[in-house]
N, C-alpha and C positions, 0 to 999 in steps of 0.2 A: 701635930706634924715639925718633925726638924727642919734644920734649912736645908740640907743637902738632898732632902725628897721634896721639898718645896721647888729648888733649883731646878730639879728633875721636871717635874711635874711642868714647870714653866718652858724646859727647854722642849719635851715631847709638844706642848701645846705651840708652841710657834715654828716647829717642824713642820707638823699639820699646817698651819697658817698658809709656809712656804711650799706645801705641794700643791697649792692650788694654781689652776694656771690661767685665768683670766690676766695678772699682772704682767705675767711672762708672755702672753699671745699680743697685747698690748704693746710690749715694747718690741717683740719679735715684727712687729706690723710696721712701729717707728722706727726704728733699726735698717729695717729694710727698704723703707718709702727713700730714708736719708743715702742710701748708698745707691737707690736705681736716679734720683738726682746727683749723683756724681758728690755729696760731698765729702771734706777732708774726713779721714780717719782721726782728725782732730779734732772736727765738729762731730761727730758720731761718738765720740769718748766724753765731749762735752754735754749733749743730749741725754746721753746713756745716764750718767751722772746725776745729774738735773733731774731725772726721772725718777732715781732711785732715791735721792734725799726725797722728792716729794713723795713716795711711798713712803718711807720712813718716814717721814714727819707724821702724819694723818694717822699711819700705825700707831704712833707714839703717844697722837692726840685722842683717837680712840679709845686706846687701852686706859690713857689718863681720866678719861669723860666714864668709861665702865666701871673703876675702882671708886674712884668718885660717887657713883650712884650706888655702888654697892656699899659706900662708909655709911650714908643715910641709910641705907634701909635695914643694914646690921650692923649697928653701934655698937650693940651691946653682946656681939657675938655673932657668929654665923650659923644659921637653926639648920639641923641634920635636912627639914625638907629644901633648905637651898641649893645643897649638894644632890639631894634627891631629883631636883628639877633639874638642873647641870650637869647628872650623869644620863637621866635619861632625855634633855633635851639634846645632847653630845650622841648620845647613838643614834636618834632620830634622825639627824642629818645626815647621818654617818651614810645610814639605809637610805636613805633617798638620793645619796649622792649616788654607789651605785646604781641608783634604778634611772636617775634622772640629768646627769652631769652635761652630758654631750646631750643635744639636741641629738634622736633620733632617724634615721635615712637620711640626716645629712649629710656631705661631704664636708670634709676639712676638719677643725677645732673648734666648730661652736658652740658657744657654753648655752646651757637654761638659764637665761639671763631677762630681763624683760630688753626686748625689740629696741626700744627708744633709746635705751640704754647702750645698748648694742652698735646702733647707727652713730650717739655723737662718739662714742672711742673711736668705734672704725674711721668718722671723718677728720677728727683732729687729731688722731695717731697720724696719717698721712699729710693734715695741714703743719705738724709742725715744725716749725724752721727755726725756733730762739729756746735758748734755754729754762727763761721764765715759763715759754710754754709747755717747753718738757716738764715742768715743775709741779705744774699746775694740774698736766693729765697726771703725774704720779699720784697726785690727792685723790681728782674726780676717780681713778681705777680702783684702788681701796675701796674708795667709797661703794662702786658699783659693785665690791666684790663682796660685800658687809652680810651679805645672807648665806655663802659659806664660811667666812671665817668668825661670824660671831660667838657660837661656840667655845671657839679656841681663845677669845677676848673674855668672855667670859670664865672658863677655867683660869684663867692667868689672875685675873681681876680676884676671883677669891681664892687664889692662893698667895699672892702678894698679900693680902689684908693679913695674914697669918706669921709675916715674916719680920722680923724690926726694923725699924726707921732707914737705917743704914743700907739695908738686904733690900728694902723695896726700890731703892734706887737705881744700885745694880740689875734689882728682878725687870723691872723696865729697859734698862737696856739691854740687858743676855733675849730679851723676846724681839725686840726691835730688831736686833744683830739677824739671830739666825733668821728669822720669819723675811728677810731680805736674800737668805740664802741662792734661791734659785733666779733669783734678780741677776746677783751679783757674779752667779756663774754664767748665764747667757753673755754678760757685760763683758765677762773676759776672754771667751767663746770669741764674739764678735770683736774685739779688741785685738787677738792675733792671729783675725786673718784668717776665719772661718766663715763658712759660707752660709747664710741667713736661710737661701732656701734648702739647707741640707740640714739646719737644724727645725725648722719647720717641718720638712720631709718626718725628720726622726720623731717628731712630737705626734703627727699625725701616723703615725704608723706605732706606736704606741701607745695611742689614745688609749684605750680600751685598762690597760696596764695602768696608765698615771689615773684614771678613772677609779678602779680598784685598791687602789694606793692609797689614794685619799679619802677614799669612805674607809677602807679596812682602820688606819689610821685615826682616824676620828671615833670609830666601834673600839678599838683596841682604848684608845684617850677615856670616852666614856666608860667603858668596865672597869678600868686602873680607877675613876672616882671613884666608881660606885663602890668598891673591896674597899679601897682604901681611905673613905669619909665615911660612909654609909654605912654599910656592914661593921667597918670595926668600932664606930662611936657608938651604933646601936649594940653591940655584942658588949662594950664596955659597960653600956648602961643597965646591961641585965645584973 
């Protein structure tokens, strides 16, 4: 795989990561509570910046860990079976997101994650008053979202292994930055004076579309990996 194709796959995997709504939902809840307690715009800006930084740091750490594990598993080169499993996992979770992403028969944007995680994130987002708390909340939120983002992390890790050393660092940075686009957009909207209630209302009104988009993006990514890595390598071996 050439460098351009590898970076394109990294970008697509990161966009899939960015499409998931847990981190965005927690940030929206934190911002809404901060505005409700009449915190200044400058304070809200700092809390949001710290939260995004925490999410970025944890994303970078998780991706680096996935790369490290992949190096130990596939030191002699990535086998065809690894790409096959990766494509299958990505397709499977994409279909699962179509079916189970939001809890059925529930109002709002309640996601299908363990209730203990959901309760903890809700309580912490309401109690966040300092930048260090917002930073740690960003860290924890990415961990809670791992069931959705693990396919993107695996695809990105396997792709990074095929890049040269200098490009691997660029790839890590590219994935991390793109994965934060949703949070950065919300940060920009709240910073420019847009109402949190209107942002949340839009998310509620369009949650079916967001669910379909997230699942479809994973399915497209899985299909692309299957065709580009599994089929092409298998055909070349014939």
